C-alpha positions, 0 to 999 in steps of 0.5 A, spaced: 571 171 807 565 175 809 559 173 813 552 172 811 547 176 816 545 170 819 552 168 821 553 168 829 557 172 833 559 170 840 555 175 844 559 178 850 555 177 857 551 182 859 554 181 866 561 181 868 563 179 875 556 181 877 556 188 874 552 190 868 558 192 862 556 198 858 557 197 850 559 203 846 557 203 839 561 207 834 560 209 827 566 209 822 565 214 817 565 221 819 566 219 826 572 215 827 575 217 820 573 223 816 571 220 809 571 224 802 568 220 796 571 226 792 577 223 793 575 215 793 572 216 786 578 219 782 582 214 785 578 208 783 578 211 776 585 212 775 586 204 778 581 201 773 581 206 767 573 207 767 570 214 768 568 217 775 562 219 772 560 211 769 563 208 776 558 213 780 552 213 775 552 205 775 554 203 782 552 208 787 547 211 783 544 204 781 543 202 788 548 197 788 553 200 794 546 200 798 544 193 797 551 191 799 551 195 805 544 191 807 547 185 806 545 183 799 552 181 797 555 176 802 562 176 801 568 180 799 569 176 792 561 177 791 562 184 791 568 185 787 565 180 782 558 184 782 562 191 781 566 188 775 559 186 772 555 192 773 561 197 772 565 193 767 571 195 771 576 189 774 577 191 781 582 187 785 581 187 793 588 191 794 585 196 789 579 197 792 582 198 799 587 203 796 581 207 793 577 207 800 583 208 804 585 215 800 578 217 802 579 216 809 583 221 815 583 219 822 580 223 827 585 223 833 580 225 838 575 220 836 580 214 836 582 217 843 574 216 845 574 209 842 580 207 847 576 210 853 570 207 851 574 200 851 577 202 858 570 203 861 566 198 858 566 194 851 567 198 844 564 196 838 563 198 831 556 200 828 557 202 821 553 202 814 558 199 810 559 192 806 562 186 807 568 188 804 569 194 808 569 189 814 574 184 811 578 190 810 578 194 817 585 191 819 588 194 813 584 201 812 583 202 820 588 198 824 587 202 830 580 201 830 580 194 829 585 193 834 580 196 839 574 193 837 577 186 835 571 181 833 566 187 835 566 190 828 559 190 826 557 193 819 550 193 816 552 188 811 552 183 817 546 185 821 542 186 814 539 193 815 542 200 815 542 206 820 537 209 822 532 203 821 530 201 828 532 193 827 540 195 826 540 197 833 536 192 836 540 187 832 547 190 834 545 190 842 542 183 841 549 180 838 553 183 844 548 181 849 546 188 852 540 192 854 538 199 851 540 202 858 547 200 857 548 202 850 551 208 848 552 210 841 556 215 837 555 217 830 555 224 825 548 223 822 543 226 826 538 221 823 542 215 825 543 218 832 535 219 833 534 212 830 539 210 836 535 214 841 528 211 839 531 204 840 532 206 847 540 207 847 544 213 849 546 217 843 551 222 841 552 226 835 559 228 833 559 234 829 565 239 826 567 245 830 572 250 828 578 246 831 576 239 828 570 236 832 567 236 838 571 230 841 572 233 848 565 233 849 564 226 846 569 224 851 566 227 857 559 224 855 562 217 855 565 218 862 558 221 864 555 215 861 559 210 865 558 214 872 551 215 871 549 209 876 555 211 881 
C-alpha cells in the first residue's frame, strides 16, 4: 500500500555514537538505472491494447503522471484506477511493473557508488516518482531496495518534485540530517542546482564515452566522507 505525504517515516538519528552520520541521496532514473520511455510506452500499448499515442497524450501529456509524482494519488490502487479512468486501459500492477522494468537498465558503477555510500554513511533514494514506483521498488530494482531499505523516498511521499526546494528539505528532515551532512546525486543539472541551493553537496551523473562518470562519483563520495578528517 502507498503512503500519503503526511505519513511518518522513522528518522535516522543525526548522531551515532557521538559522530554525525552523513546521508547520501540518490536519484533513480538515469542515475542508478538508465530509463527509456520509448521502451515503456510500446510495452504498455501491447499489454493494454491501447495505442501509444492515446496513452501518452491522455496520461502523460495530460499531467496525470506528474500529479501522481506530487502525491496527489496516494496509493497504488488509486493510481491504477485513475490510469484506467483516464486512458481506458485496464492495467494490473504486474503489467505496470513489466512495462516499467522494460524501460530500465542498471548502471553498475552507480550501484557500486550506492553501496559505497551505505558503507560510509546512510544511503537513501530521492526520486521523482509516484507511489506505485515506491511500492514496486523491490521488483523493479531489488538491488537498490536492498541497500536503501526503508529510505526509499519518492516525490509522492514528500509532496513535492525536484527541483523544488521543499523536496530536499523534507527529505533531509525525514532522515534527520543537516544540509552540511547531505550528499545528493542526480543526472539533471536543474535537480543538482536545486540541491545545492538547499545547502547540500551535489554531484551530476553524466554520460561518457565509456558509460557514465561513475568513477568520479565514487571519488566525490569518498572525498565528502573524509572532508572533516
